[in-house]
DRENPASE-458057 format. One record per residue (C-alpha): z, y, x; residue in three letters. Coordinates in pm, whole numbers. Each point is the difference from the previous one (the first is absolute). Layout:
% residues N
+--------+--------+--------+------+
!     c3 !     c2 !     c1 ! dopa !
+--------+--------+--------+------+
!      Z !      Y !      X !  ALA !
...
+--------+--------+--------+------+
//
This chain:
% residues 354
+--------+--------+--------+------+
!     c3 !     c2 !     c1 ! dopa !
+--------+--------+--------+------+
!  -8126 !   5213 !  -3481 !  MET !
!   -180 !    328 !    -75 !  THR !
!     92 !    261 !   -259 !  GLU !
!   -225 !    294 !    -88 !  ALA !
!    198 !    289 !   -143 !  PHE !
!   -272 !    242 !   -114 !  ASP !
!   -242 !    -23 !   -292 !  GLU !
!   -287 !    213 !    125 !  ALA !
!   -240 !   -292 !     45 !  LEU !
!     20 !   -105 !   -362 !  GLU !
!   -266 !     81 !   -255 !  GLU !
!    -29 !    370 !    -88 !  PRO !
!    202 !    191 !   -256 !  ILE !
!   -223 !    238 !   -200 !  GLU !
!   -222 !     80 !    299 !  ASP !
!    -64 !   -178 !    327 !  ALA !
!    264 !    205 !    180 !  GLN !
!    177 !    168 !   -289 !  ASP !
!    341 !   -112 !    117 !  GLU !
!    318 !    158 !    123 !  ASN !
!     90 !   -248 !    269 !  SER !
!     82 !    -20 !    366 !  GLU !
!   -273 !   -143 !    218 !  LEU !
!    173 !   -255 !    216 !  TYR !
!    104 !   -362 !    -18 !  GLU !
!    330 !   -149 !    108 !  HIS !
!     -7 !   -352 !    138 !  TYR !
!    303 !   -207 !     94 !  ARG !
!     15 !   -319 !    207 !  PHE !
!    287 !   -215 !    124 !  VAL !
!    -56 !   -192 !    322 !  ALA !
!     62 !   -374 !    -25 !  ASP !
!    295 !   -163 !    175 !  LYS !
!   -242 !   -167 !    239 !  GLY !
!   -187 !    321 !     83 !  GLN !
!    -81 !     32 !    372 !  THR !
!     28 !    349 !    148 !  GLN !
!   -324 !    183 !    -73 !  LEU !
!   -108 !    364 !     11 !  ARG !
!     40 !    152 !   -344 !  VAL !
!   -363 !    118 !    -11 !  ASP !
!   -122 !   -355 !     62 !  LYS !
!    256 !   -135 !   -248 !  PHE !
!   -138 !    231 !   -269 !  LEU !
!   -362 !    -77 !     90 !  MET !
!     71 !   -363 !    -84 !  ASN !
!    141 !     89 !   -341 !  ARG !
!   -201 !    296 !   -131 !  MET !
!   -356 !    -47 !   -117 !  GLU !
!   -276 !    255 !     68 !  ASN !
!    221 !    212 !    227 !  VAL !
!   -111 !     60 !    359 !  SER !
!    234 !     -7 !    297 !  ARG !
!    -93 !    362 !     67 !  ASN !
!    114 !     91 !   -351 !  LYS !
!    330 !   -180 !     56 !  ILE !
!     53 !    170 !    335 !  GLN !
!    -73 !    338 !   -156 !  GLN !
!    245 !    -84 !   -277 !  THR !
!    263 !    -69 !    266 !  ALA !
!    -84 !    330 !    174 !  LYS !
!     66 !    179 !   -328 !  ALA !
!    346 !   -164 !    -17 !  GLY !
!    -93 !   -214 !   -300 !  ASN !
!    109 !   -343 !    126 !  ILE !
!    364 !    -93 !    -52 !  TYR !
!    191 !   -301 !    127 !  VAL !
!    339 !    -49 !   -160 !  ASN !
!    -28 !    358 !   -137 !  ASP !
!    -62 !    148 !    347 !  GLN !
!   -330 !    158 !    107 !  ILE !
!   -163 !   -198 !    282 !  VAL !
!   -303 !     32 !    228 !  LYS !
!   -296 !   -235 !     -9 !  SER !
!    128 !   -197 !    303 !  ASN !
!    329 !    -97 !   -166 !  TYR !
!     55 !   -377 !     26 !  LYS !
!     65 !   -158 !   -340 !  VAL !
!    295 !   -241 !     -7 !  LYS !
!    100 !   -271 !   -250 !  PRO !
!    141 !    149 !   -320 !  GLY !
!   -130 !    354 !     65 !  ASP !
!    -88 !    195 !   -313 !  ALA !
!   -322 !    193 !     64 !  ILE !
!   -109 !    280 !   -233 !  ALA !
!   -331 !    187 !     25 !  VAL !
!   -100 !    323 !   -173 !  VAL !
!   -379 !    -11 !      8 !  LEU !
!   -197 !    309 !    -99 !  SER !
!   -287 !    -57 !   -236 !  TYR !
!   -349 !    -53 !    141 !  PRO !
!   -273 !    213 !   -158 !  PRO !
!   -175 !   -176 !   -285 !  ARG !
!   -352 !   -118 !     66 !  GLU !
!   -167 !    282 !   -191 !  VAL !
!   -253 !    228 !    164 !  GLU !
!    117 !    358 !    -25 !  ILE !
!   -260 !    277 !      8 !  PHE !
!     90 !    363 !     72 !  PRO !
!     -1 !    218 !   -312 !  GLU !
!     71 !    371 !    -32 !  ALA !
!    309 !    -35 !   -219 !  ILE !
!    237 !    297 !     -1 !  PRO !
!    333 !    -98 !    157 !  LEU !
!    309 !    215 !     38 !  GLN !
!    126 !    -88 !    347 !  ILE !
!    344 !    156 !     41 !  VAL !
!     59 !   -132 !    354 !  TYR !
!   -207 !   -168 !    270 !  GLU !
!     49 !   -100 !    362 !  ASP !
!   -136 !   -267 !    236 !  GLU !
!    191 !   -283 !   -171 !  GLN !
!     10 !     77 !   -371 !  LEU !
!    -81 !    213 !   -302 !  LEU !
!    204 !    100 !   -302 !  VAL !
!   -214 !     56 !   -309 !  ILE !
!     89 !    164 !   -329 !  ASN !
!   -203 !   -229 !   -226 !  LYS !
!   -156 !    132 !   -319 !  GLN !
!    -13 !   -198 !   -324 !  ASP !
!   -295 !   -222 !    -97 !  ASN !
!    -44 !   -113 !    359 !  LEU !
!     12 !   -368 !     95 !  VAL !
!    132 !    -53 !    352 !  VAL !
!   -217 !   -289 !    123 !  HIS !
!   -345 !   -134 !    -99 !  PRO !
!     -4 !   -328 !   -187 !  GLY !
!   -127 !   -168 !   -314 !  HIS !
!   -129 !    271 !   -230 !  GLY !
!     73 !    277 !    252 !  ASN !
!   -234 !    -34 !    296 !  TYR !
!    -27 !    373 !     56 !  SER !
!    178 !    323 !    -77 !  GLY !
!    332 !   -114 !    147 !  THR !
!    246 !    164 !    234 !  LEU !
!   -113 !   -217 !    291 !  LEU !
!   -362 !    105 !    -57 !  ASN !
!    120 !    359 !     23 !  GLY !
!    197 !    -73 !    317 !  LEU !
!   -303 !   -163 !    162 !  ALA !
!   -194 !    321 !    -72 !  TYR !
!    283 !    217 !    135 !  HIS !
!     18 !   -195 !    326 !  PHE !
!   -378 !      8 !     34 !  GLN !
!    -19 !    375 !    -57 !  GLN !
!    283 !     76 !    243 !  THR !
!   -139 !   -230 !    269 !  GLY !
!    304 !   -226 !     10 !  GLN !
!    -45 !   -351 !    137 !  LYS !
!    219 !   -211 !   -228 !  ILE !
!     26 !   -373 !     75 !  GLU !
!   -139 !   -108 !   -337 !  ASN !
!   -159 !    329 !   -104 !  GLY !
!    223 !     76 !   -299 !  PHE !
!    366 !    -49 !     95 !  GLY !
!    275 !   -249 !    -82 !  TYR !
!    194 !      6 !   -325 !  LEU !
!    373 !    -67 !     12 !  VAL !
!     70 !     41 !   -371 !  HIS !
!   -190 !     91 !   -316 !  ARG !
!     56 !    204 !   -310 !  ILE !
!   -171 !    -57 !   -332 !  ASP !
!   -335 !    152 !    -89 !  LYS !
!    156 !    252 !   -238 !  ASP !
!    321 !     62 !    194 !  THR !
!    -14 !    320 !    202 !  THR !
!    184 !     96 !    315 !  GLY !
!     71 !    -94 !    359 !  LEU !
!   -162 !   -294 !    173 !  LEU !
!     31 !   -100 !    366 !  LEU !
!   -298 !   -138 !    196 !  VAL !
!      2 !   -122 !    363 !  ALA !
!   -295 !     56 !    233 !  LYS !
!     55 !   -310 !    212 !  ASP !
!    137 !   -347 !    -58 !  GLU !
!    303 !     41 !    227 !  LEU !
!    117 !    306 !   -193 !  SER !
!    -59 !   -188 !   -325 !  GLN !
!    221 !   -284 !    119 !  GLN !
!    277 !    231 !    116 !  ARG !
!      1 !    176 !   -335 !  ILE !
!    -14 !   -334 !   -185 !  ALA !
!    328 !    -94 !    170 !  ARG !
!    162 !    312 !   -148 !  GLN !
!   -115 !   -105 !   -347 !  PHE !
!    133 !   -350 !     59 !  PHE !
!    338 !    133 !    120 !  GLU !
!     14 !    246 !   -295 !  HIS !
!     37 !    303 !    229 !  THR !
!   -299 !    180 !   -153 !  ILE !
!    123 !    274 !   -234 !  LYS !
!   -212 !     33 !   -313 !  ARG !
!     72 !    202 !   -311 !  LYS !
!   -205 !     33 !   -316 !  TYR !
!     25 !    214 !   -311 !  GLN !
!    -81 !   -140 !   -341 !  ALA !
!     17 !     84 !   -368 !  LEU !
!    137 !   -290 !   -203 !  VAL !
!     50 !    -54 !   -370 !  TRP !
!    352 !     37 !   -141 !  GLY !
!    334 !    141 !    114 !  ASP !
!    259 !   -152 !    236 !  PHE !
!    377 !    -23 !    -30 !  VAL !
!     63 !     30 !    376 !  ASP !
!   -148 !    252 !    242 !  ASP !
!    -63 !   -266 !    264 !  THR !
!    -67 !   -371 !      1 !  GLY !
!   -167 !   -296 !    167 !  THR !
!   -255 !   -242 !   -141 !  ILE !
!    -21 !   -345 !    157 !  THR !
!   -203 !   -306 !    -86 !  GLY !
!   -268 !   -207 !    163 !  ASN !
!   -356 !    117 !    -64 !  ILE !
!   -294 !   -236 !    -36 !  GLY !
!   -315 !    -40 !   -201 !  ARG !
!     46 !    -30 !   -374 !  SER !
!    -59 !   -348 !   -138 !  VAL !
!   -130 !    159 !   -321 !  ARG !
!   -245 !    245 !    160 !  ASN !
!   -107 !    -47 !    362 !  ARG !
!   -118 !    361 !     17 !  LYS !
!    356 !    134 !     -6 !  VAL !
!    333 !    -73 !    163 !  MET !
!    327 !   -111 !   -156 !  ASP !
!    369 !     -9 !     92 !  VAL !
!    178 !   -333 !     50 !  TYR !
!    372 !     91 !      5 !  PRO !
!    106 !   -361 !     62 !  ASP !
!   -189 !      1 !    329 !  GLY !
!   -193 !   -315 !    -85 !  ASP !
!   -334 !    171 !     64 !  GLN !
!   -138 !    302 !    180 !  GLY !
!    144 !    199 !    289 !  LYS !
!    328 !    189 !     23 !  GLU !
!    -29 !    366 !    -96 !  ALA !
!    245 !    293 !    -22 !  THR !
!    -61 !    348 !   -143 !  THR !
!    263 !    277 !      1 !  HIS !
!    -36 !    291 !   -241 !  TYR !
!    153 !    341 !    -66 !  LYS !
!    -45 !    219 !   -306 !  VAL !
!   -158 !    334 !     89 !  LEU !
!    -36 !    144 !   -351 !  GLU !
!     48 !   -128 !   -352 !  ARG !
!   -246 !     87 !   -275 !  PHE !
!    155 !   -214 !   -274 !  GLY !
!   -295 !   -224 !    -67 !  TYR !
!   -105 !    -35 !    363 !  ILE !
!    180 !     39 !    334 !  THR !
!   -117 !    145 !    330 !  HIS !
!    111 !   -246 !    270 !  MET !
!     21 !    -27 !    376 !  GLU !
!    -50 !   -357 !    127 !  CYS !
!     77 !   -142 !    342 !  GLN !
!   -144 !   -334 !    108 !  LEU !
!    170 !   -263 !    212 !  GLU !
!   -298 !   -233 !    -38 !  THR !
!   -367 !     63 !    -70 !  GLY !
!   -113 !   -259 !   -251 !  ARG !
!   -315 !     33 !   -204 !  THR !
!     51 !    256 !   -282 !  HIS !
!    374 !     -7 !     78 !  GLN !
!    113 !    325 !   -162 !  ILE !
!   -228 !    -49 !   -298 !  ARG !
!    110 !   -355 !    -78 !  VAL !
!    369 !     58 !     78 !  HIS !
!     27 !    287 !   -248 !  PHE !
!   -198 !   -191 !   -260 !  GLN !
!    242 !   -290 !     48 !  HIS !
!    301 !    217 !    -92 !  ILE !
!   -179 !    147 !   -302 !  GLY !
!   -116 !    329 !    155 !  HIS !
!   -374 !    -27 !     84 !  PRO !
!   -165 !    280 !    190 !  LEU !
!   -141 !    277 !   -217 !  PHE !
!   -368 !    -76 !    -79 !  ASN !
!    -11 !   -328 !    196 !  ASP !
!   -258 !   -211 !   -188 !  PRO !
!     75 !   -320 !    192 !  TRP !
!    370 !     -5 !    -82 !  TYR !
!     10 !    142 !   -351 !  GLY !
!     68 !    364 !     76 !  GLY !
!   -318 !    144 !   -152 !  ASN !
!    136 !      8 !   -356 !  VAL !
!    285 !    195 !   -155 !  ILE !
!    314 !   -202 !     69 !  LEU !
!    263 !    265 !    -69 !  LYS !
!      2 !    306 !   -221 !  GLY !
!    -55 !    126 !   -349 !  THR !
!   -268 !    -77 !   -257 !  THR !
!   -102 !    364 !    -28 !  PHE !
!   -373 !     62 !     31 !  THR !
!     58 !    285 !    244 !  LYS !
!    199 !   -234 !    227 !  TYR !
!   -281 !   -255 !     -1 !  LYS !
!   -246 !    276 !     83 !  GLN !
!    227 !    113 !    282 !  PHE !
!      9 !   -352 !    150 !  ILE !
!   -377 !    -39 !    -34 !  ASP !
!    -45 !    332 !    178 !  ASN !
!    227 !   -113 !    285 !  CYS !
!   -199 !   -323 !     31 !  PHE !
!   -323 !    200 !     21 !  LYS !
!    140 !    228 !    268 !  ILE !
!    114 !   -298 !    209 !  MET !
!   -221 !   -295 !   -103 !  PRO !
!    179 !   -242 !    233 !  ARG !
!    344 !   -144 !     60 !  HIS !
!    246 !    267 !    112 !  SER !
!     92 !   -106 !    353 !  LEU !
!    -16 !    201 !    322 !  HIS !
!    100 !    -99 !    356 !  ALA !
!    194 !    313 !     84 !  VAL !
!    145 !    -72 !    345 !  SER !
!    -47 !   -232 !    296 !  LEU !
!    219 !    -44 !    308 !  GLY !
!    -54 !   -229 !    297 !  PHE !
!     36 !    -32 !    377 !  VAL !
!   -317 !     86 !    192 !  HIS !
!   -145 !   -323 !    147 !  PRO !
!    -74 !    159 !    340 !  GLU !
!    248 !    284 !     59 !  SER !
!    294 !   -152 !   -188 !  GLY !
!     69 !    335 !   -167 !  LYS !
!    109 !     28 !   -362 !  ASP !
!   -281 !    118 !   -230 !  CYS !
!     45 !    131 !   -353 !  TYR !
!   -253 !    134 !   -250 !  PHE !
!     18 !    132 !   -355 !  GLU !
!   -265 !     48 !   -267 !  SER !
!     46 !    232 !   -300 !  PRO !
!    -80 !   -130 !   -347 !  LEU !
!   -375 !     22 !    -75 !  PRO !
!   -114 !    251 !   -259 !  ASN !
!    -38 !   -247 !   -289 !  ASP !
!    349 !   -145 !     54 !  PHE !
!    164 !    342 !     37 !  GLN !
!   -181 !    134 !   -307 !  THR !
!    134 !   -286 !   -214 !  VAL !
!    354 !     57 !    133 !  VAL !
!    -28 !    369 !    -88 !  ASN !
!   -128 !    -81 !   -349 !  LYS !
!    301 !   -225 !    -58 !  TRP !
!    235 !    274 !    115 !  LYS !
!   -159 !    239 !   -249 !  THR !
!      7 !   -258 !   -279 !  TYR !
!    366 !    -86 !     55 !  VAL !
!    104 !    365 !      4 !  SER !
!   -186 !     72 !   -324 !  SER !
!     82 !   -321 !   -192 !  ARG !
!    358 !    -82 !     96 !  LYS !
!     79 !    -82 !   -360 !  GLU !
!   -241 !   -297 !     17 !  ASP !
!    160 !   -161 !    305 !  LEU !
+--------+--------+--------+------+
//
């Protein structure tokens, strides 16, 4: 029996690649009682469609094949009752990617990977409605201009962040590095923190939001939380209050999982949508007074940051080649920081309203 544990092949949310999801699939098989001893790569070839033996062997080289929760090599002999798990990195979608001179802020680069500080209004991958002007188009141009011979010409995504989410994104230059990093996502050893502005105040300074995330049955363009676990995929978001502004709260969020729109839909689920998030109800006044000046203040904030207030502020991982710990931070972009500063000024001048 096969189970796929990632949603990235489903139909698009908002844009073709406007998702915050990890780009791997997890398959699980249990060998029959009558299974004869067979190399695990051949065993998997017989059970996985459209996957070459070379791909499976490379997956084993990356340490992404487990038998009974232990990493094995491609020549392991499968025995009756063995539980085989495979973490398979995503193949590039069949979309032709042309180099385009798109400004990219590359904060780190070596022979295996890049770390990019993504700007807002930038889709990660070409797809329906976004065949150009994406991050991968910009990477193809970067590699072309620097004379780098990349296997596919534009790099290998390991995870994505939404079109209007800013911050740190990790890209591999070769498929083996992609697979090694995918294993870290699967094992939840990747360290990712975000900052967000959310509507409303919180009783506790820290907390955890849990609940399966899947497509909404009411609107297939957005995601929804299924707390009973009857649909969707398991998701966990930890949060910490950084600063309280009465009507909104500045939050730090740490992900255990990387489901589509996870932070956005989790906070909407508990009644605290992200500030100015049009897809999850945060682009209207949800908390505050009826004063005209307050409404003007909110409208001004929305104009300064005409997007949902979410920024990928830090990223930590183990380098796929050297094995060294890597850690990167990204300061809040100007629009986000400006809105935070405006709220600080508003709170200090209008404490009687809060």
